[in-house]
C-alpha positions as CSV (number, residue, x, y, z in Angstrom):
1,M,-25.8,135.3,-31.9
2,T,-23.1,134.5,-29.2
3,T,-24.2,134.9,-25.6
4,F,-21.5,136.1,-23.3
5,S,-21.3,135.9,-19.5
6,A,-21.2,138.9,-17.3
7,P,-17.7,140.5,-17.8
8,I,-14.9,139.9,-15.3
9,R,-12.7,142.9,-14.6
10,G,-9.1,142.8,-13.7
11,R,-5.6,143.8,-14.8
12,E,-3.9,142.3,-17.8
13,V,-0.3,142.1,-19.0
14,T,0.3,140.4,-22.4
15,L,3.6,139.8,-24.2
16,E,3.1,139.1,-27.9
17,G,5.9,137.5,-29.8
18,L,6.9,135.6,-32.9
19,A,8.1,132.1,-33.2
20,E,9.1,129.6,-35.9
21,P,5.9,127.8,-37.0
22,D,7.0,124.2,-37.6
23,L,6.6,122.9,-34.0
24,W,3.3,124.6,-33.5
25,A,2.0,123.4,-36.9
26,M,2.7,119.8,-35.9
27,I,0.8,120.3,-32.6
28,L,-2.1,122.0,-34.3
29,L,-2.3,119.4,-37.0
30,Q,-3.6,116.9,-34.4
31,E,-6.6,119.3,-33.9
32,D,-7.1,119.9,-37.7
33,L,-6.0,123.5,-37.2
34,A,-3.1,125.6,-38.7
35,P,-1.0,128.4,-37.3
36,A,-1.3,131.9,-38.7
37,V,2.0,132.2,-40.5
38,K,3.2,135.6,-41.9
39,N,6.7,136.2,-43.1
40,G,7.7,132.8,-41.8
41,K,6.6,133.4,-38.2
42,V,3.6,132.7,-36.1
43,P,2.3,135.0,-33.4
44,I,2.3,133.7,-29.8
45,F,0.6,135.4,-26.9
46,L,1.6,135.1,-23.2
47,S,-1.2,136.7,-21.4
48,S,-1.5,137.2,-17.6
49,V,-4.7,138.5,-16.0
50,E,-5.2,139.2,-12.3
51,C,-8.9,139.2,-11.3
52,K,-11.6,137.9,-8.9
53,V,-14.4,135.4,-9.7
54,G,-17.1,134.7,-7.2
55,G,-15.0,136.1,-4.4
56,L,-11.9,134.1,-5.4
57,S,-8.9,136.1,-6.4
58,F,-6.2,134.6,-8.7
59,V,-3.7,135.3,-11.4
60,E,-4.0,133.3,-14.7
61,L,-1.4,132.9,-17.4
62,S,-2.3,131.6,-20.8
63,I,-0.1,130.7,-23.8
64,S,-2.0,130.9,-27.1
65,V,-1.1,130.4,-30.7
66,A,-2.7,132.5,-33.5
67,L,-4.7,130.4,-36.0
68,E,-4.7,131.0,-39.7
69,S,-8.5,130.7,-39.7
70,G,-11.0,128.9,-37.5
71,P,-13.1,126.2,-39.2
72,E,-16.5,127.2,-40.5
73,N,-15.3,130.8,-41.0
74,L,-15.6,131.6,-37.3
75,G,-13.3,134.7,-37.6
76,P,-10.3,135.6,-35.4
77,S,-9.1,132.6,-33.4
78,V,-6.3,131.3,-31.2
79,Y,-5.4,127.9,-29.8
80,L,-5.0,127.7,-26.0
81,A,-1.8,125.6,-25.7
82,H,-1.5,125.9,-21.9
83,A,-2.9,127.8,-18.9
84,L,-1.5,128.2,-15.4
85,N,-3.5,129.6,-12.5
86,S,-2.4,130.7,-9.0
87,S,-5.5,129.1,-7.5
88,W,-5.4,125.3,-7.1
89,F,-9.2,125.2,-6.8
90,Y,-9.9,127.2,-9.9
91,S,-7.3,125.4,-12.1
92,T,-8.6,122.0,-11.0
93,Y,-12.2,123.1,-11.7
94,K,-11.4,124.4,-15.2
95,R,-9.4,121.2,-16.0
96,W,-12.1,118.8,-14.9
97,M,-15.2,120.7,-15.8
98,S,-14.1,122.4,-19.1
99,H,-11.4,119.9,-20.1
100,S,-9.1,122.9,-20.6
101,P,-5.3,122.8,-20.2
102,H,-5.3,124.5,-16.8
103,F,-2.7,123.7,-14.1
104,H,-1.8,125.2,-10.7
105,A,1.4,127.3,-10.6
106,P,2.8,130.4,-8.8
107,V,1.7,132.8,-11.5
108,R,2.6,136.5,-11.1
109,N,1.3,139.7,-12.6
110,F,2.0,143.3,-12.1
111,A,0.5,146.1,-14.1
112,G,2.0,149.0,-12.2
113,K,4.9,151.3,-13.2
114,R,7.0,148.3,-14.5
115,P,4.5,145.8,-15.8
116,A,5.6,142.2,-15.5
117,L,4.3,138.7,-15.8
118,G,5.8,135.3,-15.0
119,V,5.8,132.0,-13.1
120,K,8.1,131.8,-10.1
121,G,11.3,129.8,-11.0
122,V,10.2,129.2,-14.6
123,F,10.1,132.5,-16.5
124,R,9.7,136.2,-16.2
125,G,9.0,139.1,-18.5
126,R,9.3,142.7,-17.3
127,V,9.2,146.2,-18.9
128,G,12.4,148.1,-18.4
129,E,12.8,150.9,-16.0
130,G,12.0,154.5,-17.1
131,R,10.2,153.6,-20.3
132,D,7.7,156.0,-21.9
133,F,4.4,154.2,-22.1
134,G,2.6,156.9,-24.1
135,A,-1.2,157.3,-24.2
136,A,-3.6,154.4,-23.8
137,Q,-6.1,153.6,-26.5
138,N,-9.6,152.0,-26.0
139,E,-9.3,148.7,-27.8
140,S,-11.2,145.5,-28.0
141,W,-10.8,142.0,-29.4
142,E,-13.5,139.4,-30.0
143,G,-12.7,135.9,-31.3
144,K,-12.7,132.2,-30.6
145,I,-10.4,130.2,-28.2
146,F,-9.9,126.7,-29.4
147,L,-9.2,123.8,-27.0
148,R,-8.2,120.1,-27.5
149,A,-11.1,118.1,-28.8
150,Q,-12.1,114.6,-29.8
151,P,-10.7,113.4,-33.2
152,G,-12.7,115.0,-36.0
153,K,-14.2,117.6,-33.8
154,H,-13.5,121.2,-32.9
155,R,-14.1,122.6,-29.4
156,Y,-14.0,126.3,-28.6
157,F,-15.5,129.2,-26.7
158,A,-15.9,132.9,-27.6
159,V,-14.2,135.7,-25.7
160,R,-14.6,139.5,-25.7
161,V,-11.7,141.5,-24.3
162,S,-11.8,145.3,-24.0
163,G,-10.3,148.2,-22.1
164,N,-7.8,151.1,-22.4
165,T,-4.7,149.5,-23.8
166,I,-1.0,150.6,-23.8
167,S,0.9,148.9,-26.6
168,L,4.6,149.2,-26.2
169,P,7.3,147.6,-28.5
170,F,9.6,145.2,-26.6
171,D,13.0,146.7,-26.1
172,A,15.7,144.0,-25.9
173,A,18.1,146.5,-24.4
174,S,16.0,147.4,-21.4
175,D,13.1,144.9,-21.1
176,E,13.5,141.5,-19.6
177,F,12.4,138.1,-20.9
178,N,14.0,135.1,-19.2
179,L,13.2,131.4,-19.6
180,A,14.8,130.1,-16.4
181,R,13.4,126.6,-16.8
182,P,12.4,125.8,-20.4
183,E,10.3,122.8,-19.8
184,G,6.9,121.7,-21.2
185,V,5.2,124.6,-23.1
186,F,8.0,126.9,-22.1
187,G,10.4,124.4,-23.7
188,M,8.3,124.7,-26.9
189,L,8.7,128.5,-26.8
190,A,12.5,128.0,-26.6
191,D,12.6,125.3,-29.3
192,S,10.6,127.5,-31.7
193,H,12.8,130.5,-31.0
194,F,10.1,132.7,-29.5
195,V,11.1,136.4,-29.7
196,P,9.1,139.0,-27.8
197,Q,7.7,141.9,-29.9
198,T,5.0,143.9,-28.1
199,W,3.6,144.5,-24.7
200,H,-0.1,145.0,-24.3
201,I,-1.1,146.4,-20.9
202,R,-4.7,147.0,-19.7
203,R,-4.9,148.2,-16.1
204,D,-8.7,147.8,-16.1
205,V,-9.6,145.0,-18.5
206,S,-13.1,143.6,-19.1
207,V,-13.3,139.9,-20.2
208,A,-16.5,138.1,-21.1
209,T,-16.7,134.5,-22.4
210,S,-19.4,132.2,-23.9
211,K,-20.1,128.6,-23.1
212,T,-17.8,126.0,-24.7
213,V,-19.2,124.2,-27.7
214,Q,-18.0,121.3,-29.8
215,V,-18.7,121.1,-33.5
């Protein structure tokens, strides 16, 4: 049975989209993983969470790729391609202690009337003005987050995310998604022709994680 940490509460804005799979398949092949391809596209998640851990407030942005299936039949899984955190201390701690792809950057998150996420000077996504959000539904997701590992190994941790969720189709006519500086992982989004599909907004999200293991 998976043991989870005490949950962290915060505010989440996620933009789910679809991309061409070839570039991501080459990256994942190095980890002996494969993207979840459906109708010729792979789901990509840009997720921004504003929260407080141990008295330290920060905003974190993660870019994750849906996996076809985790090894050893571990259930729903994604690969953490990159993570940016507004706290230099926390990003450095995660990178050195957990060997995760965390880096410091001016990440932004806003879950108010016009939810938005982004990195200053790099990219921004924002819900259009005056959109009807509809009713929130209580949703949860539990799965594995895979990280880079030693050759022949897999490294991951489990996560449980829950909360009242607003799911809103991306409207290209009124919503915004702008890659101002398509470099690094954002260049990969551009090169794989990432197209936004759905907003997922949780104004009171609960996130619990397990310890990282290598198998």
